[in-house]
N, C-alpha and C positions, 0 to 999 in steps of 0.2 A: 588526583589524576583526572584527565578529561578526554573525551573522544574528539578527534581532530575536527575542526570546522569544515575541512575539505573531504570528510568521509561521508559516503552515501551508501544506503542499502537499497538495492533495486531488485525487483522481481524480474528474472530472465528465464523464459521458458519454464522449466519445472524446478527451478532452484532459486536461491537468493544470492545475489552478487554483492559483496562488500568491496567498494571501490573508493580509492583516494585519488582525487584529481591532481594532487601535488605528487609528482613522480609517477603518476598513473599506475598504481599498484592495485591489483584486484585478487579476490579469493571467493570461491564458492563456499557458502556456509549453510548449515542446517537450521531449522526453525528454533530449537532451544538456544543456540548461540545468538541468533538474530534477536530473540526476545531479551536476552541478558544485555546485549549491546544497546538496544533501544531503551532499556530500563536504567542503564548506567550502573549495573551491579558488578563492579570489577572484581570484588572479592569472590563472589560466587562463580564468576567466569574463570578466574584463575584456578579455583578448586575443581571445577568441572573439567577444564581442558588446559592444563598448565603449559603445554607445548604451544597451543594456539595463542594463549595469552602472551607468551614470550615473543611469538611472531608479530603480534599486534604492536607491542612495544618497540621491537626492532625496526619495523617498517613505518613507525610513526603514526599508526592509527590511534594509539593511546599515548598521551603526552602529559608531562607535568603541568600543573595548573598555570605556572608562570610563563610558559612558552608563548611567544608572540609569533604566530605562524606567518602572518603577512610580512613581517620584518625578515623572516628567514627566506621567504620567496623572493623578496626584493633584493636581499643580499646575494642570492644565487644569480639573479639577473645582472646585478652590478659586477659580479666576478666574471660573468660571461662577457659583459661589455668591455671589461678590462683586458680580456684575452687578446694579445697582439700577435698570436702565431698565425692567424688567418686574416687576410684583408680582402674586402669585396669592393670592386670598382665596376660601375656601369657607365659605359661611354655612349653618347649619342653622336656618332660622326657626322650625321646630318639629320635635319628635321623634314627633309623632302622625302617623297615617296613616289614610286612608279604606279601606285594605285590610289583610289579614293573610296574606301569602303564606307558605307553610309553610317555605320555604328562607331567609327573610330573617334575617340575623344580628343586626339591631338590636332592642333592647327598646323597643318603642313606648310612649311616655308620653302617655296620653290627657289632652288639655287643655293640654299643654305648648306654649307659644308665647312668642316673644320679646316682652318687655314694651316699652312706649313708652320707658321710661328706658334700656333696653338698646339700643333702636334708636338713640337719641341718642348713646350711648357708642360704638357701632359707627361712627357717622358721624364722631365726633371722631377715632377711630383712622384711618379712611380719609382724612379731611381732611389729617391730618399726612402720610400717605403721598403723597397727590396733590400737596401743596405742595412736595415734594422736587424740586429742579430736574433731578435725574437721571431721574425717572420719565417714561417715554414711553407706557407701556401698562399698564392695569389689567385683569387677567383675573378676573372675578367669577363664581363658580359658586354655585348653590343646591342643597342636598342635604338629607337628613333621614333619617327622616320623609318625608312628602310635602310638598315645598316650595311647591306651589301651593294648599295648603289655606287658607292665610291670605294669599294673593297680594294681594287688594285692600286688606286692612287693614294689612298689615305690609310685604310685599315691594315693592309698587309705590311707596308713599311713600318708602321707602328708596332705591329705584332713581332716582326723580326727583331727589332731592337729590344722589346720587352722580353722576348724569349732568350735573347743573348744575356740580358741582365740577370734574369732568373737562373739561367744555366750557370753563370759565374758564381752565384751565391748559393747554389743548390736549393733553390726555392721552386716548389712544384707550381706549375701554371695550369689552371683549369679554364677552359674557354666555353662560352655559350653565346648563342645568337638568337634573338627574337626576330624572326623574318617571315615574309610571305612565301619564301622558298623558290620564287621564280628564277632568281639569279644564282641558285646553288649549283654551280656547274662542276664538272669533273676537274677542271683546271683549278678551281678554288679549293676543292677537297684535297687535291695533290699538294697545294701550297701549305695547307694546314698540317699535313703529314710531315713536312720537312722541318717544322719548328721543334727544336731539340728539347726544350723544357716542358713542353705540353704533355700532360698525363691523361687528359680527356677533353673531348670536344662534343658539345651537344647543341641541338637546334630545337627551338620551339617554332612550329610552322602551323599556320591556320588554314582550315578548309571551310567553305561556306555551303556545304551541301553537295549533292551529286553534280555531275559535269554541267548539266543545264542550269541549275540554280546557282552554283558557284560562279559560273561565268557571267551571271547577271549582276553579281556583287563585286567580284574581283576581276577587273579587266584593265588593260593598259590604257594610256591616254589616247592611243589611236584606235581604241575599241577592241584590240586583239584579245582573244580568249586566253586564259592562263591555266585552266584545270589540268589538262593533260601533261603540260610541262612540269607543273608542281608535283603531280603524282609520280612522274618519271624520276624527278630529282630526289624525292623521298625514297623511292625504291633503290636508287643508286647509292644514296648515302648510307642507308642501313645495311646494304649488302657489303659495304666496306667498314662496317662496325662503328659508324658514327651514330650516336644516340639521337633519336628524334621523338619529341613529344608532339603529337599531332592534336592540336586544339581544334575541336569541331565546334564552330560557332553556331549553336542551335537557335532557331527561332520557331515559332509556331507554324510558319509556312514551310520551313525546309527540314524539320527534324526527322521525318520519316525517310527522307531521301538519302540519309547517310548510310542506309543499308546498302545502297549502290557503291558507296565508297569502300565499305567492308569487302564487297565482291571485287572491286578493282585492286585491292591490296592482298587478296587471298593467295595469289600465286607467288608471293615472296617466299624465299626459302625459310625453313624452320629456324636455321641459325640466324638469319637476318631479322626475323620477327622478334628475337630476344632484345633487339635494340630499338624497337618501336613500341610506344605506349600511347593510347588514345585518351584524351581528356574531353568529356562531353560537357560543354559549358553553355548555358543560356546567355545570349548577349545581354549586356548590362541594362540596356534600355527596357528590355522585357523583364529581366530578373528583379528589377526594382518595383515592378507592379505586383499585384496579387498573383500568387502561384496558382496555376490551373492544374487540377488533379490529373487530367488527361496527359499533360506534358510529362509528368513524372512517369506515367505508364509507358509513354512512347520512348522516353530515354531508356527505360529498362529493357524494352524490346531491342533497342539499338545495342545496348551492352551485350545482349545475348548474340546478336548478329556478328559483332566484332570478335567475341570469344569463340564463336563457331568457326570463324575464319582463322583462329589461332593467334589472335592479336590481343594483348593485354589492355585492360581498360582501368583507368584510375577510379578508385572507389569514392563516391560522394561522401562528404563529411558535413555534419551539422555545424561543426566548429573545427577550426584548425588550431590545434594546441600549440603549434610552433609560433614563436614570436616573430613579428614582421621584421624584415631586414631593415626597414626604415627606423625601427626603434633601437637599433644597435649602434654602437660607436665605432665599429670596425668596418665602415664602408661609406660610400657616397656615390652620387651620380654626377658625371661631368657632361654638361651640354657642349655642343659644337663650338659655342662662343666663349667657353670658359665659365659660364654660370654654374653654380653648384646647387644641387638639390639632394633631398634624401629619399623622395618618393617618386616612382614612375607612373603612379596612377592619377596624376593630375597634369594639367597643361604645364609646359615648361615656359611659363611667363614670368615677368619680373616680380609680380605679386606673390609668386610661390617660391622664388629662389631663396636659398638659405646662406648663400655666400658667393664668393668669386675666387677663381684661381689666379693668383698673381703671376707675373712674368718669372718670378724666382721659383715657381713650383710650390708655393705655399697656399693654404686655404685661409681666406679671411671670412669668418662666419659672421652672420648678421643676427638681428634680434629674433628673426623667425626660427633660427636654429635653437636659440636659447629657450624660446617658447616651447618647442617640441620636447626638449629635454625636461622642462618643468612639468609637463603633463603626462609623460610616457608611462609613469607608474600608476596613474589614475588618482581619483580623489579619495578621501577617507572612507566614504561609503563603499566605493569600489573595492578598496583593500580589505574590507570586512566581509566581502561576499564569499559565499560557499563554493563558487566556481572560479574564483579569481585566478588560480594558477593556469587554467586553460583558456579563460576568456580574455584576461588582461585588460578588460574594459575596452576591448577592440584596440586597434592600432593607434599610434600617436597622431596620425593624420586625421583619423575619425574624431579623436578627442579634440583636436584643434578646430575641426569643422563645426562640431556640435557645441563645444564650449561649456558643458555643464560642470559646475564646481561642486555640486552636491547631488546625491541620488544616483541611480543607475542610468548611465548615459545610453545604455542599450534599451532601456525601458522594459527589462525583464521582470516578470513576477515569478513566484515560486514554481508555478506550473511550467513556465518557460524553462526555468533552470533544470527541473526534473526531466523535461523532454530532451534537453541538451545532454544531460548526463546519460540518459538511457541510450541516446543515439551514439554517444562516444563509446559506451560499453559495447554496443553492437559492433561498432567499427573495429575496436580492439580484438574482440573475440573472433570476428570473421576474417581478420587480416593477419593476425599474429598468432 
């Protein structure tokens, strides 16, 4: 018998926490049990505490010597990938945008929009998915570009037909939009309420500081300010029970100004606030640089400001144990021109595309997709790692970019791993 490779013993406040990062199981243990676990004296452990010993075996902390844990983890992920009851589609109806934020990584294409022919091709693809007897839920997201630019002309007609298809087959339809929020009108919200198969609608909307600083970053082509309209649209949406994730794009220059945003949202009703959550994120150009301690302190003061306003704030995580959507087989990204991608965190250029959507509504994958599949479970060193179930060796896009065939592609040492585990335990205890 052996202790799981994924088991950790970590000091937390005034006790020891036994944590297994596969299935994220944890228990508080006393010093004598800790010593026996670290010594590997299973016989003494069973004699001292037979009930706890049985718990360790049941929860997989203690395993037979022949068990290949990494193979079990990969097998679970493969079963997850084989699940056809849920399918995820992200659509870029356009790569154009009504704003030009300095940090945006997308290369906006003025006038780019999904043609009527491509709308029909997308419908053919979705119809085939919906007709599968295995499918129970379709998660449909709109990205871009600004996806609401052509909402009336392109998105709404597409949604009406998809909703009808889902309604006929009793498939649940979940909708989400990543948008700057400026065009989130009452008329648009009313049109979404009329879609029969839709079970939920959510929006991710970005704010770039208080009114003064936001308007210096997010303004229309004619120079028109956008802050007050976006805040008004957010208030209107949550008051009608549409979920909004408000992404606060923090920089060293604007971070403290978000306290004004908290004040501007304070007067939303308690019921409406249930549908609003704030996500404090440092813009990627700054987050890739060395972290500045003061920035963390400033974010914490903002967290308190929003909570004092009665608004929920997402908790920061050292690592996200959830596998990336781009690593899974039950989804894809369809660009306005029919190019197929897996990841939305890279430019939608030819060099990154992984296939094309044919006129018959079928996907023809290319070598890029096969490369993604070949690396998504990591190299042999990655699979031996003690934090593999929650780290995954990062996402497949990162693996493709870095290209390491051996060693830790994240360059973690044992100190890094312990810090990650301690942070994950803190997150679990504080949030669940």
